[in-house]
MARLO-555821 format. One record per residue (C-alpha): residue number from 1; x, y, z. Coordinates in Angstrom, 3 decimals, always signed. Example, Ala and Ser with C-alpha at 12.3 -4.5 7.8 and 13.67 -1.06 7.14 Angstrom:
SITE / pos / xx / yy / zz
SITE / 1 / +12.300 / -4.500 / +7.800
SITE / 2 / +13.670 / -1.060 / +7.140
END
This chain:
SITE / pos / xx / yy / zz
SITE / 1 / -0.129 / +0.368 / -0.387
SITE / 2 / +1.747 / +3.160 / -1.171
SITE / 3 / +0.975 / +7.130 / -0.354
SITE / 4 / +2.035 / +10.036 / -0.985
SITE / 5 / +1.837 / +13.516 / +1.637
SITE / 6 / +0.739 / +16.217 / +1.766
SITE / 7 / +0.547 / +19.789 / +3.043
SITE / 8 / -2.182 / +19.306 / +6.310
SITE / 9 / -5.297 / +19.899 / +4.100
SITE / 10 / -8.163 / +22.034 / +5.954
SITE / 11 / -11.259 / +22.234 / +3.924
SITE / 12 / -15.144 / +22.483 / +5.708
SITE / 13 / -17.400 / +20.381 / +6.531
SITE / 14 / -20.250 / +21.437 / +5.035
SITE / 15 / -23.023 / +23.105 / +6.965
SITE / 16 / -23.594 / +20.537 / +10.298
SITE / 17 / -22.145 / +20.786 / +13.033
SITE / 18 / -21.400 / +17.094 / +15.950
SITE / 19 / -24.698 / +18.943 / +18.134
SITE / 20 / -27.270 / +18.526 / +15.048
SITE / 21 / -27.761 / +14.533 / +15.741
SITE / 22 / -28.714 / +15.351 / +19.575
SITE / 23 / -32.340 / +16.050 / +20.855
SITE / 24 / -34.145 / +18.691 / +22.423
SITE / 25 / -33.397 / +17.622 / +26.294
SITE / 26 / -29.845 / +17.002 / +25.763
SITE / 27 / -28.852 / +20.351 / +23.348
SITE / 28 / -30.381 / +21.433 / +27.067
SITE / 29 / -27.868 / +19.366 / +29.006
SITE / 30 / -25.547 / +21.090 / +26.339
SITE / 31 / -26.066 / +25.009 / +27.121
SITE / 32 / -26.200 / +23.890 / +30.810
SITE / 33 / -22.222 / +23.570 / +30.269
SITE / 34 / -22.230 / +27.183 / +29.508
SITE / 35 / -20.127 / +26.558 / +25.756
SITE / 36 / -18.144 / +29.168 / +24.264
SITE / 37 / -20.810 / +31.452 / +22.634
SITE / 38 / -20.038 / +33.642 / +19.257
SITE / 39 / -21.914 / +36.066 / +16.942
SITE / 40 / -19.592 / +34.653 / +14.426
SITE / 41 / -21.463 / +31.127 / +14.493
SITE / 42 / -24.734 / +32.545 / +14.882
SITE / 43 / -25.975 / +30.209 / +11.646
SITE / 44 / -25.045 / +26.938 / +13.366
SITE / 45 / -26.406 / +28.163 / +16.668
SITE / 46 / -29.886 / +29.368 / +15.251
SITE / 47 / -30.189 / +25.507 / +13.787
SITE / 48 / -30.041 / +23.725 / +16.596
SITE / 49 / -33.783 / +24.703 / +17.836
SITE / 50 / -34.565 / +23.217 / +14.392
SITE / 51 / -32.540 / +19.750 / +14.408
SITE / 52 / -33.026 / +18.828 / +18.052
SITE / 53 / -37.335 / +19.497 / +18.150
SITE / 54 / -37.098 / +17.373 / +14.443
SITE / 55 / -34.326 / +14.743 / +16.400
SITE / 56 / -37.279 / +14.521 / +19.102
SITE / 57 / -40.318 / +14.083 / +16.800
SITE / 58 / -38.301 / +11.239 / +15.730
SITE / 59 / -37.210 / +9.035 / +17.950
SITE / 60 / -40.785 / +9.567 / +18.815
SITE / 61 / -41.941 / +8.221 / +15.522
SITE / 62 / -38.710 / +5.932 / +15.437
SITE / 63 / -39.475 / +4.500 / +19.548
SITE / 64 / -43.633 / +3.262 / +17.844
SITE / 65 / -42.021 / +2.063 / +14.597
SITE / 66 / -38.940 / -0.064 / +16.402
SITE / 67 / -39.422 / +0.030 / +19.614
SITE / 68 / -40.095 / -3.311 / +20.575
SITE / 69 / -37.530 / -5.006 / +17.317
SITE / 70 / -35.182 / -2.526 / +19.524
SITE / 71 / -35.799 / -4.612 / +23.338
SITE / 72 / -35.800 / -7.183 / +21.589
SITE / 73 / -32.510 / -7.263 / +20.548
SITE / 74 / -29.854 / -9.873 / +21.339
SITE / 75 / -25.753 / -7.844 / +20.705
SITE / 76 / -23.874 / -10.319 / +18.896
SITE / 77 / -22.204 / -10.833 / +21.783
SITE / 78 / -18.122 / -11.227 / +20.461
SITE / 79 / -18.339 / -7.006 / +18.987
SITE / 80 / -15.031 / -6.312 / +17.658
SITE / 81 / -13.762 / -2.888 / +19.422
SITE / 82 / -10.077 / -0.715 / +18.107
SITE / 83 / -8.282 / +1.019 / +19.989
SITE / 84 / -6.030 / +3.115 / +19.524
SITE / 85 / -4.931 / +7.166 / +19.863
SITE / 86 / -6.124 / +9.809 / +17.918
SITE / 87 / -4.591 / +9.631 / +14.680
SITE / 88 / -2.595 / +6.576 / +15.120
SITE / 89 / -5.033 / +4.386 / +12.253
SITE / 90 / -7.446 / +3.325 / +13.377
SITE / 91 / -10.345 / +4.740 / +10.776
SITE / 92 / -7.926 / +2.992 / +8.301
SITE / 93 / -8.285 / -0.655 / +10.327
SITE / 94 / -11.647 / +0.436 / +10.846
SITE / 95 / -12.102 / +0.522 / +6.872
SITE / 96 / -10.133 / -2.017 / +5.898
SITE / 97 / -12.310 / -4.897 / +8.533
SITE / 98 / -15.271 / -3.220 / +7.637
SITE / 99 / -15.313 / -4.395 / +4.625
SITE / 100 / -16.017 / -8.081 / +4.970
SITE / 101 / -19.798 / -8.910 / +4.172
SITE / 102 / -19.367 / -10.685 / +7.513
SITE / 103 / -19.750 / -7.867 / +10.119
SITE / 104 / -21.701 / -4.536 / +10.355
SITE / 105 / -20.714 / -1.341 / +11.301
SITE / 106 / -22.210 / +1.841 / +12.337
SITE / 107 / -22.121 / +4.546 / +9.640
SITE / 108 / -21.016 / +8.108 / +9.109
SITE / 109 / -25.333 / +9.488 / +9.215
SITE / 110 / -26.447 / +6.558 / +11.817
SITE / 111 / -23.453 / +8.811 / +14.548
SITE / 112 / -24.798 / +12.185 / +13.371
SITE / 113 / -28.467 / +11.390 / +13.900
SITE / 114 / -28.648 / +8.165 / +16.449
SITE / 115 / -32.450 / +8.448 / +16.883
SITE / 116 / -33.853 / +7.908 / +14.075
SITE / 117 / -31.468 / +6.673 / +11.713
SITE / 118 / -33.687 / +3.342 / +11.321
SITE / 119 / -36.901 / +5.384 / +10.194
SITE / 120 / -34.555 / +7.729 / +8.154
SITE / 121 / -31.256 / +6.487 / +6.734
SITE / 122 / -32.507 / +5.354 / +4.046
SITE / 123 / -34.920 / +8.179 / +2.212
SITE / 124 / -32.710 / +11.422 / +3.777
SITE / 125 / -28.772 / +9.670 / +2.911
SITE / 126 / -30.787 / +9.748 / -1.274
SITE / 127 / -32.493 / +13.665 / -0.442
SITE / 128 / -28.970 / +15.081 / +1.857
SITE / 129 / -26.012 / +12.899 / -0.194
SITE / 130 / -24.571 / +16.630 / -2.542
SITE / 131 / -25.058 / +17.969 / +1.370
SITE / 132 / -21.477 / +15.664 / +2.927
SITE / 133 / -17.927 / +16.264 / +1.427
SITE / 134 / -16.122 / +14.323 / -0.526
SITE / 135 / -13.196 / +13.732 / +1.937
SITE / 136 / -13.366 / +14.707 / +6.211
SITE / 137 / -12.417 / +18.338 / +6.345
SITE / 138 / -8.971 / +17.330 / +9.060
SITE / 139 / -7.670 / +14.956 / +6.285
SITE / 140 / -8.440 / +13.419 / +2.797
SITE / 141 / -10.386 / +10.132 / +3.436
SITE / 142 / -13.624 / +10.028 / +1.876
SITE / 143 / -16.079 / +10.245 / +3.193
SITE / 144 / -20.021 / +9.918 / +2.579
SITE / 145 / -23.302 / +8.815 / +4.752
SITE / 146 / -22.693 / +5.377 / +4.166
SITE / 147 / -18.334 / +5.855 / +5.248
SITE / 148 / -18.280 / +2.668 / +8.282
SITE / 149 / -18.082 / +5.941 / +11.573
SITE / 150 / -16.870 / +6.227 / +15.050
SITE / 151 / -19.682 / +5.810 / +17.291
SITE / 152 / -18.643 / +7.905 / +19.701
SITE / 153 / -20.274 / +10.343 / +17.496
SITE / 154 / -23.291 / +8.473 / +18.157
SITE / 155 / -22.599 / +8.790 / +22.338
SITE / 156 / -22.148 / +11.747 / +21.860
SITE / 157 / -25.256 / +13.153 / +20.607
SITE / 158 / -26.694 / +10.598 / +22.880
SITE / 159 / -25.835 / +11.761 / +26.560
SITE / 160 / -23.057 / +14.065 / +26.620
SITE / 161 / -20.928 / +12.301 / +28.285
SITE / 162 / -17.632 / +11.938 / +25.074
SITE / 163 / -14.463 / +13.625 / +24.024
SITE / 164 / -16.533 / +15.552 / +21.652
SITE / 165 / -17.261 / +18.079 / +24.669
SITE / 166 / -14.336 / +19.868 / +23.296
SITE / 167 / -15.458 / +22.397 / +21.094
SITE / 168 / -18.068 / +23.222 / +23.345
SITE / 169 / -15.637 / +24.269 / +25.828
SITE / 170 / -12.398 / +23.689 / +24.313
SITE / 171 / -10.595 / +25.611 / +27.730
SITE / 172 / -11.998 / +23.322 / +30.096
SITE / 173 / -9.491 / +20.351 / +30.030
SITE / 174 / -11.723 / +18.558 / +33.650
SITE / 175 / -15.216 / +18.832 / +31.373
SITE / 176 / -13.814 / +16.903 / +28.300
SITE / 177 / -11.486 / +14.210 / +29.132
SITE / 178 / -14.057 / +13.498 / +31.860
SITE / 179 / -15.595 / +10.424 / +30.076
SITE / 180 / -12.402 / +8.750 / +29.734
SITE / 181 / -12.185 / +7.904 / +33.466
SITE / 182 / -15.742 / +6.063 / +33.777
SITE / 183 / -14.661 / +4.865 / +37.317
SITE / 184 / -14.403 / +8.042 / +39.132
SITE / 185 / -17.832 / +9.087 / +37.399
SITE / 186 / -21.348 / +9.123 / +39.647
SITE / 187 / -22.913 / +5.833 / +39.319
SITE / 188 / -25.763 / +6.914 / +37.377
SITE / 189 / -23.405 / +8.769 / +34.132
SITE / 190 / -22.280 / +5.347 / +34.471
SITE / 191 / -25.176 / +3.346 / +33.771
SITE / 192 / -25.505 / +5.747 / +31.056
SITE / 193 / -23.453 / +5.869 / +29.612
SITE / 194 / -24.001 / +1.787 / +29.108
SITE / 195 / -27.395 / +2.001 / +28.246
SITE / 196 / -26.581 / +4.372 / +25.928
SITE / 197 / -24.208 / +2.939 / +23.898
SITE / 198 / -26.305 / -0.330 / +24.701
SITE / 199 / -28.491 / +1.320 / +23.001
SITE / 200 / -26.772 / +2.532 / +19.959
SITE / 201 / -25.582 / -1.247 / +19.501
SITE / 202 / -28.958 / -2.730 / +19.907
SITE / 203 / -30.211 / -0.405 / +17.004
SITE / 204 / -27.891 / -0.983 / +14.634
SITE / 205 / -27.801 / -5.217 / +15.351
SITE / 206 / -32.119 / -4.548 / +14.539
SITE / 207 / -29.959 / -2.883 / +11.571
SITE / 208 / -28.213 / -5.346 / +10.564
SITE / 209 / -28.123 / -8.293 / +12.688
SITE / 210 / -24.261 / -9.492 / +12.212
SITE / 211 / -21.054 / -9.283 / +14.581
SITE / 212 / -20.668 / -4.376 / +14.857
SITE / 213 / -17.150 / -3.916 / +14.335
SITE / 214 / -16.931 / -1.342 / +16.524
SITE / 215 / -14.672 / +2.264 / +16.149
SITE / 216 / -13.184 / +4.953 / +18.793
SITE / 217 / -10.309 / +6.175 / +20.549
SITE / 218 / -12.449 / +6.681 / +23.750
SITE / 219 / -12.517 / +3.214 / +24.051
SITE / 220 / -9.318 / +2.824 / +24.719
SITE / 221 / -9.575 / +4.185 / +28.266
SITE / 222 / -12.383 / +1.824 / +29.177
SITE / 223 / -11.886 / -1.250 / +28.223
SITE / 224 / -12.805 / -2.585 / +31.412
SITE / 225 / -16.438 / -0.815 / +31.342
SITE / 226 / -16.897 / -2.328 / +27.664
SITE / 227 / -16.081 / -5.527 / +28.785
SITE / 228 / -18.551 / -6.032 / +31.475
SITE / 229 / -20.761 / -4.797 / +28.565
SITE / 230 / -19.698 / -7.592 / +26.086
SITE / 231 / -17.641 / -9.771 / +28.575
SITE / 232 / -15.908 / -11.665 / +24.671
SITE / 233 / -16.277 / -9.084 / +22.841
SITE / 234 / -12.408 / -8.698 / +20.421
SITE / 235 / -10.118 / -5.881 / +20.266
SITE / 236 / -7.548 / -4.643 / +18.561
SITE / 237 / -4.922 / -1.765 / +19.579
SITE / 238 / -3.033 / -0.426 / +16.450
SITE / 239 / -0.626 / +2.499 / +17.976
SITE / 240 / +1.807 / +4.689 / +14.785
SITE / 241 / +5.437 / +6.508 / +15.799
SITE / 242 / +4.091 / +9.159 / +18.840
SITE / 243 / +5.530 / +12.108 / +16.776
SITE / 244 / +3.556 / +11.472 / +14.173
SITE / 245 / -0.188 / +11.476 / +16.132
SITE / 246 / +1.923 / +14.657 / +17.759
SITE / 247 / +1.351 / +16.114 / +14.647
SITE / 248 / -1.759 / +15.093 / +13.040
SITE / 249 / -3.976 / +15.513 / +16.498
SITE / 250 / -2.490 / +18.923 / +16.871
SITE / 251 / -4.151 / +19.544 / +13.033
SITE / 252 / -7.047 / +17.185 / +14.212
SITE / 253 / -7.486 / +19.691 / +17.560
SITE / 254 / -7.461 / +22.818 / +15.309
SITE / 255 / -9.880 / +21.289 / +11.976
SITE / 256 / -12.215 / +19.857 / +14.978
SITE / 257 / -12.867 / +22.784 / +17.269
SITE / 258 / -12.448 / +25.383 / +14.035
SITE / 259 / -15.220 / +23.440 / +12.782
SITE / 260 / -17.796 / +22.924 / +15.653
SITE / 261 / -17.593 / +25.037 / +18.223
SITE / 262 / -20.453 / +28.173 / +19.090
SITE / 263 / -18.174 / +29.907 / +20.449
SITE / 264 / -14.020 / +31.093 / +20.727
SITE / 265 / -11.526 / +27.993 / +19.155
SITE / 266 / -8.851 / +28.751 / +21.664
SITE / 267 / -7.512 / +25.721 / +22.911
SITE / 268 / -4.683 / +27.086 / +25.260
SITE / 269 / -2.128 / +24.260 / +26.342
SITE / 270 / -2.987 / +22.032 / +23.739
SITE / 271 / +0.503 / +20.147 / +22.872
SITE / 272 / +0.484 / +19.596 / +26.467
SITE / 273 / -2.935 / +18.093 / +26.439
SITE / 274 / -1.902 / +16.480 / +24.131
SITE / 275 / +0.683 / +14.564 / +25.235
SITE / 276 / -1.181 / +13.482 / +28.635
SITE / 277 / -4.197 / +12.354 / +27.353
SITE / 278 / -1.851 / +10.042 / +24.775
SITE / 279 / -0.066 / +9.322 / +27.886
SITE / 280 / -3.412 / +8.401 / +29.644
SITE / 281 / -4.879 / +6.200 / +26.477
SITE / 282 / -1.167 / +4.239 / +26.714
SITE / 283 / -1.370 / +3.597 / +30.175
SITE / 284 / -5.346 / +2.416 / +30.404
SITE / 285 / -4.727 / +0.217 / +28.119
SITE / 286 / -1.671 / -1.395 / +29.181
SITE / 287 / -3.894 / -1.507 / +32.814
SITE / 288 / -6.713 / -3.060 / +31.293
SITE / 289 / -5.389 / -5.234 / +28.899
SITE / 290 / -4.776 / -8.404 / +31.190
SITE / 291 / -8.098 / -8.097 / +31.624
SITE / 292 / -8.601 / -9.528 / +28.494
SITE / 293 / -9.386 / -12.586 / +27.896
SITE / 294 / -6.508 / -15.221 / +25.653
SITE / 295 / -6.698 / -14.601 / +21.610
SITE / 296 / -9.271 / -11.926 / +22.352
SITE / 297 / -7.371 / -9.092 / +21.101
SITE / 298 / -4.084 / -8.289 / +18.372
SITE / 299 / -2.341 / -5.195 / +17.878
SITE / 300 / -0.654 / -3.774 / +15.328
SITE / 301 / +1.884 / -0.955 / +14.014
SITE / 302 / +0.491 / +2.053 / +11.636
SITE / 303 / +3.587 / +2.091 / +9.963
SITE / 304 / +3.247 / -2.672 / +9.582
SITE / 305 / -0.318 / -2.084 / +7.981
SITE / 306 / +0.743 / +0.797 / +5.759
SITE / 307 / +3.662 / -1.221 / +3.987
SITE / 308 / +1.691 / -4.637 / +3.900
SITE / 309 / -1.754 / -4.487 / +4.601
SITE / 310 / -3.164 / -8.006 / +3.453
SITE / 311 / -0.493 / -9.363 / +5.607
SITE / 312 / -1.214 / -7.795 / +8.853
SITE / 313 / -5.169 / -7.495 / +8.170
SITE / 314 / -4.638 / -11.567 / +7.397
SITE / 315 / -2.433 / -11.771 / +11.104
SITE / 316 / -5.387 / -10.279 / +12.762
SITE / 317 / -7.788 / -12.518 / +11.647
SITE / 318 / -5.637 / -14.853 / +12.474
SITE / 319 / -5.612 / -14.097 / +16.237
SITE / 320 / -8.516 / -13.114 / +16.831
SITE / 321 / -10.584 / -16.425 / +15.403
SITE / 322 / -12.027 / -13.960 / +12.893
SITE / 323 / -12.718 / -16.616 / +10.217
SITE / 324 / -11.234 / -17.257 / +6.695
SITE / 325 / -9.471 / -14.259 / +5.492
SITE / 326 / -9.971 / -15.257 / +1.214
SITE / 327 / -13.654 / -14.342 / +1.519
SITE / 328 / -12.286 / -10.660 / +2.559
SITE / 329 / -9.231 / -10.468 / +0.789
SITE / 330 / -10.830 / -9.864 / -3.251
SITE / 331 / -12.500 / -6.495 / -0.867
SITE / 332 / -9.616 / -5.698 / +0.751
SITE / 333 / -7.554 / -6.152 / -2.809
SITE / 334 / -10.250 / -3.546 / -4.114
SITE / 335 / -10.179 / -0.971 / -1.540
SITE / 336 / -6.325 / -1.231 / -1.542
SITE / 337 / -6.049 / -0.510 / -4.757
SITE / 338 / -8.939 / +2.622 / -5.254
SITE / 339 / -6.576 / +3.612 / -1.813
SITE / 340 / -3.582 / +3.816 / -3.344
SITE / 341 / -2.543 / +7.318 / -4.475
SITE / 342 / -4.091 / +8.707 / -0.852
SITE / 343 / -2.146 / +11.975 / -0.088
SITE / 344 / -0.746 / +11.829 / +4.100
SITE / 345 / -0.315 / +15.968 / +5.273
SITE / 346 / +3.391 / +17.058 / +4.917
SITE / 347 / +3.957 / +18.397 / +9.007
SITE / 348 / +6.770 / +20.465 / +9.390
SITE / 349 / +8.596 / +19.013 / +12.433
SITE / 350 / +9.665 / +21.094 / +15.027
SITE / 351 / +12.376 / +19.727 / +16.993
SITE / 352 / +10.763 / +21.107 / +20.419
SITE / 353 / +8.321 / +19.308 / +20.054
SITE / 354 / +9.202 / +15.527 / +18.854
SITE / 355 / +11.939 / +16.167 / +20.798
SITE / 356 / +9.884 / +16.546 / +24.692
SITE / 357 / +7.542 / +14.088 / +22.527
SITE / 358 / +10.378 / +11.475 / +23.137
SITE / 359 / +10.883 / +12.801 / +26.634
SITE / 360 / +7.103 / +12.132 / +27.897
SITE / 361 / +6.004 / +8.887 / +25.368
SITE / 362 / +9.559 / +7.312 / +25.521
SITE / 363 / +7.727 / +4.266 / +27.056
SITE / 364 / +5.787 / +3.638 / +23.953
SITE / 365 / +8.248 / +4.343 / +22.314
SITE / 366 / +9.919 / +1.470 / +23.546
SITE / 367 / +6.786 / -0.814 / +24.255
SITE / 368 / +6.503 / -0.690 / +19.973
SITE / 369 / +9.630 / -0.529 / +18.555
SITE / 370 / +10.311 / +2.992 / +17.677
SITE / 371 / +13.681 / +4.921 / +17.048
SITE / 372 / +14.304 / +7.623 / +18.952
SITE / 373 / +14.842 / +11.497 / +17.620
SITE / 374 / +18.479 / +12.107 / +17.018
SITE / 375 / +18.998 / +15.180 / +18.548
SITE / 376 / +17.493 / +16.041 / +21.789
SITE / 377 / +18.905 / +18.609 / +23.757
SITE / 378 / +17.524 / +21.365 / +21.701
SITE / 379 / +16.003 / +24.433 / +23.479
SITE / 380 / +12.074 / +25.369 / +23.070
SITE / 381 / +11.672 / +27.927 / +20.942
SITE / 382 / +10.366 / +31.002 / +21.350
END
């Protein structure tokens, strides 16, 4: 698998923002968080009550049409959860695994409008396909309503116990990271999170009764809680050179906040925040990994996946006993052929932060055999 590098991409995600998928009741909770507000974002703010009313009404319709089926749905006991910090390659891996027709996955539409996709997806995706950009705002990954998407969008829209409250208060580290530590939340909030992800997965099961492939970097912090819900769940952890993750996450945060904020996009201390939450994710995974039953987890490096994708995905199938990989190989070969011209973002390296990332994250470099920077004695840039 090949791909060229490109200057960091930044485009608009269109008129929709993440919070337009909420019901009115959740929007009320959102404004209780006292988000940053600016007149320059008046269009996004003005649309919220209209989307909230629509989502609330259609959620009621969906409950009438599918409520009993959802309540009776049995989630496949062995869902697959893809773990890894943001910009580690989780999307690429999710897209590849999801090519296997034996699995199901949440789509972009389903994660943006989780309350009523069973009722509205078929018609709304046709009517609004023109509104969806051809690629994601922060990179060149293809997007449309039906691409695999991370379930964290849905969780945020449904209960707000999610790091994607970041654009609301990008200056408030405590608020948007609280969902990383579910064990520190109140019993009520922990139960609400569990009920939310279970409800969403039940709805996905009603849509298509197959093993689910779920992807959210946030789940890297929540392995213990996921195992409490799904003791036989399977996990794939993907790592990437920490400095590449740092650079790409800086770009992601700038884009995510800029596109979805209701007010100021200022995110002071972003560099240290990324390093701290990256380390927390790694340590949470290392802490909880022994809880995963033998044979139910696999690890992969992004660099290896890009270099020999068929070999690496085939190894995952073997380690997790996902079935005959030959049945998925042909689809993957076609997917990879279409991905061959993909242009990765290219970032100008900052020697100070390169060394700072190594200094603070050396345990990650050593755990996954990444080389140290050539120079480790560089003064901060003023």
